[in-house]
C-alpha positions as CSV (number, residue, x, y, z in Angstrom):
1,M,0.0,0.0,0.0
2,L,1.3,3.4,-0.9
3,D,0.2,6.8,0.2
4,V,0.5,9.9,-2.0
5,G,3.7,11.9,-2.0
6,N,7.4,11.7,-3.0
7,H,7.7,8.4,-1.2
8,Q,5.1,7.1,-3.8
9,M,7.5,8.0,-6.6
10,W,10.5,6.5,-4.9
11,A,8.7,3.3,-4.2
12,A,7.4,3.0,-7.8
13,Q,10.9,3.5,-9.1
14,S,12.6,1.2,-6.5
15,L,10.4,-1.7,-5.4
16,E,11.0,-5.1,-6.9
17,L,8.0,-7.4,-6.6
18,S,7.7,-11.1,-7.1
19,P,4.8,-12.5,-9.2
20,D,2.7,-13.2,-6.1
21,Q,3.0,-9.7,-4.7
22,R,0.8,-6.7,-5.4
23,F,1.5,-3.0,-5.6
24,L,-1.5,-1.0,-4.5
25,T,-1.7,2.8,-4.7
26,S,-4.4,5.4,-5.2
27,G,-2.5,6.7,-8.3
28,G,-1.5,10.1,-9.4
29,M,-4.6,11.9,-8.4
30,G,-5.1,10.0,-5.2
31,A,-5.6,11.3,-1.7
32,M,-3.1,11.6,1.1
33,G,-4.1,9.2,3.9
34,F,-5.0,6.4,1.6
35,A,-2.3,3.9,2.7
36,L,-3.2,3.1,6.2
37,S,-6.9,2.6,5.5
38,A,-6.1,0.5,2.4
39,A,-3.7,-1.6,4.4
40,I,-6.3,-2.2,7.0
41,G,-8.8,-3.3,4.4
42,T,-6.3,-5.5,2.6
43,S,-5.2,-7.1,5.8
44,L,-8.8,-7.9,6.7
45,A,-9.5,-9.3,3.2
46,Y,-6.3,-11.4,3.1
47,P,-5.5,-12.3,6.7
48,D,-2.8,-14.9,5.8
49,Q,-0.8,-12.5,3.6
50,P,1.7,-9.9,4.8
51,V,0.7,-6.3,4.2
52,V,3.3,-3.5,4.0
53,M,2.3,0.1,4.0
54,I,4.5,3.0,2.9
55,A,3.5,6.5,3.7
56,G,5.0,9.9,4.3
57,D,4.6,11.8,7.5
58,G,2.0,14.1,6.1
59,G,-0.3,11.5,4.8
60,F,0.2,9.2,7.8
61,Q,-1.1,12.0,10.1
62,L,-4.4,12.1,8.3
63,N,-5.4,8.6,9.6
64,V,-3.0,8.0,12.5
65,Q,-6.0,7.3,14.8
66,E,-6.5,4.1,12.8
67,L,-3.6,2.6,14.6
68,Q,-6.3,1.7,17.2
69,T,-8.0,-0.3,14.5
70,V,-4.8,-2.1,13.8
71,V,-4.4,-2.9,17.5
72,H,-8.0,-3.8,18.1
73,N,-8.1,-6.2,15.2
74,R,-4.6,-7.6,15.7
75,L,-3.6,-6.8,12.2
76,P,0.0,-7.6,11.3
77,I,0.6,-4.6,9.1
78,K,4.1,-3.5,8.6
79,M,4.0,0.3,8.4
80,V,6.9,2.3,7.0
81,V,6.7,6.0,7.5
82,L,9.2,8.2,5.5
83,N,9.5,11.2,7.8
84,N,11.0,14.3,6.2
85,Q,9.2,16.7,8.5
86,C,7.4,18.4,5.6
87,Y,5.0,18.0,2.8
88,G,7.8,17.0,0.5
89,M,6.0,16.9,-2.8
90,V,4.4,20.3,-2.3
91,R,7.7,21.7,-1.0
92,Q,9.4,20.5,-4.2
93,F,6.8,22.4,-6.3
94,Q,7.5,25.5,-4.1
95,Q,11.2,25.1,-4.7
96,S,10.8,24.7,-8.5
97,Y,8.0,27.2,-9.2
98,F,7.6,29.6,-6.2
99,E,11.1,30.8,-5.4
100,E,11.5,28.5,-2.4
101,R,8.6,30.0,-0.5
102,Y,8.0,27.0,1.7
103,Q,5.0,28.3,3.7
104,S,3.0,25.5,5.3
105,T,5.2,22.7,3.9
106,Y,8.7,23.2,5.4
107,W,7.9,26.3,7.4
108,G,4.8,26.1,9.6
109,Y,4.5,22.3,9.5
110,S,5.6,19.7,12.0
111,A,5.1,16.0,12.6
112,P,5.3,13.9,15.7
113,D,7.7,11.1,16.4
114,F,5.7,8.3,14.9
115,A,7.7,5.6,16.7
116,R,6.5,7.1,20.0
117,V,2.9,7.4,18.7
118,A,3.0,3.7,17.7
119,H,4.4,2.8,21.2
120,A,1.5,4.7,22.8
121,Y,-0.9,2.4,20.9
122,G,1.1,-0.7,21.9
123,I,2.7,-1.2,18.5
124,A,6.4,-2.1,18.3
125,S,8.4,0.5,16.4
126,H,11.8,1.6,15.5
127,T,13.4,4.7,14.0
128,V,16.2,4.8,11.4
129,D,18.1,8.0,10.8
130,D,21.2,6.4,9.2
131,V,21.0,4.1,6.2
132,S,23.7,1.9,7.7
133,N,21.2,0.8,10.3
134,M,18.4,-0.1,7.8
135,Q,19.0,-3.9,7.6
136,Q,18.9,-4.2,11.4
137,A,15.6,-2.2,11.5
138,L,14.1,-4.4,8.8
139,D,15.1,-7.5,10.7
140,R,13.3,-6.1,13.7
141,M,10.2,-5.3,11.7
142,W,10.0,-8.8,10.3
143,H,11.0,-10.6,13.5
144,D,7.4,-11.4,14.3
145,H,5.4,-11.6,11.0
146,R,2.1,-11.8,13.0
147,A,2.5,-8.5,14.8
148,P,2.1,-4.9,13.6
149,F,5.2,-2.9,13.4
150,L,6.0,0.8,12.6
151,L,9.3,1.7,11.0
152,Q,10.0,5.4,10.9
153,V,12.7,6.4,8.5
154,I,14.1,9.9,8.9
155,I,15.0,11.5,5.6
156,D,16.4,14.9,4.6
157,P,13.5,17.4,4.2
158,L,15.0,18.8,1.0
159,T,15.2,15.4,-0.8
160,N,13.4,15.7,-4.2
161,A,11.8,13.1,-6.3
162,Y,13.2,12.8,-9.9
163,P,12.5,12.4,-12.7
164,K,9.2,14.3,-12.8
165,I,7.3,15.9,-15.5
166,A,7.9,19.6,-15.4
167,F,4.8,21.8,-15.2
168,G,3.8,23.0,-18.6
169,R,6.3,20.9,-20.5
170,P,5.9,17.8,-22.6
171,I,6.7,14.3,-21.2
172,T,9.9,14.4,-23.2
173,E,11.3,17.2,-21.0
174,M,11.3,16.0,-17.4
175,E,12.8,17.8,-14.4
176,P,15.6,18.3,-13.8
177,F,15.2,19.5,-17.4
178,A,17.1,16.6,-19.0
179,K,16.5,15.9,-22.7
180,P,15.6,12.2,-23.4
181,V,19.0,11.6,-25.0
182,D,20.7,12.9,-21.9
183,M,18.7,10.7,-19.7
184,E,19.4,7.6,-21.8
185,G,23.1,8.3,-21.6
186,T,23.2,8.1,-17.8
């Protein structure tokens, strides 16, 4: 399950799925907050299958109260929250088109420590802020495949998602304004 934001682009570009795995997302015009609710529904529909949810901090906050549903129904959802302490996709648009006026995305926005929030609900959790600790964190997350787990991954708030279609430009000219020939040469 994927929420909406830069993490959606990164996951779509990076995940390698086996034939028996499914990639569910609300798509390009989807709503933030989709992932946790969709993960709950999927876990209820397929109780014997592992369900992994990936969300950004902004989208996860929209339905964070549903952690109680996860606990109440004993759903073994593995939740990965990429926390960049901003609305990253909107912040990237502000960087590209609005002279870095980051109002209400980078400035005027905050998110809680989701590992502590999960702990308050009785869900095991872990925070990674250094990529060298990622494998250890993933091992912790999958230690008990029958239990829910929240993995918070701290990322730089100024990390952008590329390539992306530049506003008002054809698909052949994607940001960071590389021509197709240039992209093929990398």
